Structure formats: structure tokens, C-alpha cells
C-alpha positions in Angstrom: 13.5 -0.8 -19.1 11.4 -3.5 -17.6 7.6 -3.3 -17.6 5.9 -3.9 -14.3 2.3 -5.1 -14.3 1.3 -4.4 -10.7 -2.0 -6.3 -10.9 -0.4 -9.5 -12.2 2.5 -9.2 -9.6 0.0 -8.8 -6.8 -2.1 -11.8 -8.0 1.0 -14.0 -8.1 1.8 -13.4 -4.4 1.1 -16.4 -2.2 -0.4 -14.4 0.6 -2.2 -11.1 1.1 -0.8 -8.2 3.0 2.8 -9.4 2.4 4.5 -7.0 0.0 7.1 -7.9 -2.6 9.7 -5.5 -3.9 9.3 -5.1 -7.7 11.9 -2.3 -8.2 14.0 0.5 -6.8 14.4 4.1 -7.8 17.3 5.7 -6.0 16.9 4.7 -2.4 13.1 4.2 -2.8 11.7 0.7 -2.9 8.6 0.0 -5.0 6.5 -2.8 -3.5 3.2 -4.4 -4.5 0.7 -6.3 -2.4 -2.7 -7.7 -2.6 -5.4 -6.5 -0.1 -8.2 -9.0 1.0 -10.9 -7.1 3.0 -9.1 -7.8 6.3 -7.8 -5.1 8.6 -4.1 -4.6 9.2 -2.6 -3.4 12.5 -1.6 0.2 13.1 2.0 1.1 12.3 4.2 4.1 11.9 7.6 4.3 10.2 10.6 6.6 10.4 10.3 7.3 6.7 7.6 8.6 4.4 5.5 6.0 2.7 3.3 6.4 -0.4 0.3 4.1 -0.6 -1.0 4.0 -4.2 -4.2 2.1 -5.0 -4.0 0.5 -8.5 -7.4 -1.1 -8.3 -9.9 -1.5 -5.5 -10.0 0.6 -2.4 -7.9 1.2 0.7 -9.6 2.4 3.9 -7.3 3.8 6.5 -7.6 5.1 10.0 -5.2 8.0 10.5 -5.1 10.0 13.7 -8.8 9.2 14.4 -10.0 10.0 10.9 -11.2 7.5 8.3 -9.6 8.1 4.9 -10.7 6.3 1.8 -8.1 6.0 -1.0 -9.7 5.1 -4.4 -8.0 3.5 -7.5 -5.7 6.1 -9.0 -5.1 7.9 -5.7 -2.2 7.8 -3.3 -2.1 8.6 0.4 1.3 9.9 1.7 1.9 8.7 5.2 4.6 11.0 6.5 7.3 9.7 8.8 5.9 9.1 12.3 2.3 9.1 11.2 0.4 6.1 12.7 -2.0 4.5 10.2 -4.1 1.3 10.2 -6.0 -0.5 7.5 -9.7 -0.8 8.1 -11.7 -3.9 7.1 -13.1 -3.9 3.6 -9.9 -2.7 1.9 -9.4 -4.8 -1.3 -7.5 -4.8 -4.6 -3.9 -4.0 -5.5 -1.7 -1.6 -3.5 1.7 -0.2 -4.5 3.9 1.0 -1.7 6.8 3.5 -2.3 9.2 4.0 0.6 12.7 5.0 1.3 
């Protein structure tokens, strides 16, 4: 079984906010990305998306509410839920989607 070091994988990425698939479990993709204090546009998907903060902090705007996701926490964006990243988010983010 391969060992995945999310922090190292995120640091190796050439750009921020561009995820890279590090594995799959069933139909779910496991992706990693590096956050850099910049905001990211609002988006919604036709699938559930788990946003797991490995280190740092993710600040989201979801249906008019600010949600802060700390290291070790995961926000589950249900299918169809619009969410945007607010400025100041930083660190390593793991995304699980199917």
C-alpha cells in the first residue's frame, strides 16, 4: 500500500489552487492542493465534495455564511451547494470527490 504525504505532495505542485489526483478509492478521487491566501471563485458540483484541511485554514462562504475549517477538520459540500474560498485560506487541502 503506497504512503501518501499530503504536505509534500502539495508543496511539490507548481501552482496553487490546482489540484493533483494522488489516489482513488472506488469511484472517489483523492486530490491534494496548496492554498495561498488568495480567494477562489464560487462553484457548485453535481457530486458531494469533502474538503479536508491537513494544515493551515480554509475559509469558505457557503449560502451567505462564513465557515472556517481548521486543520484536522473537513467540510462536506453536498451536491449543488455553492461554495467560495475567502481570502486568507492557506496550507494543504485534500479534496475527496466522486
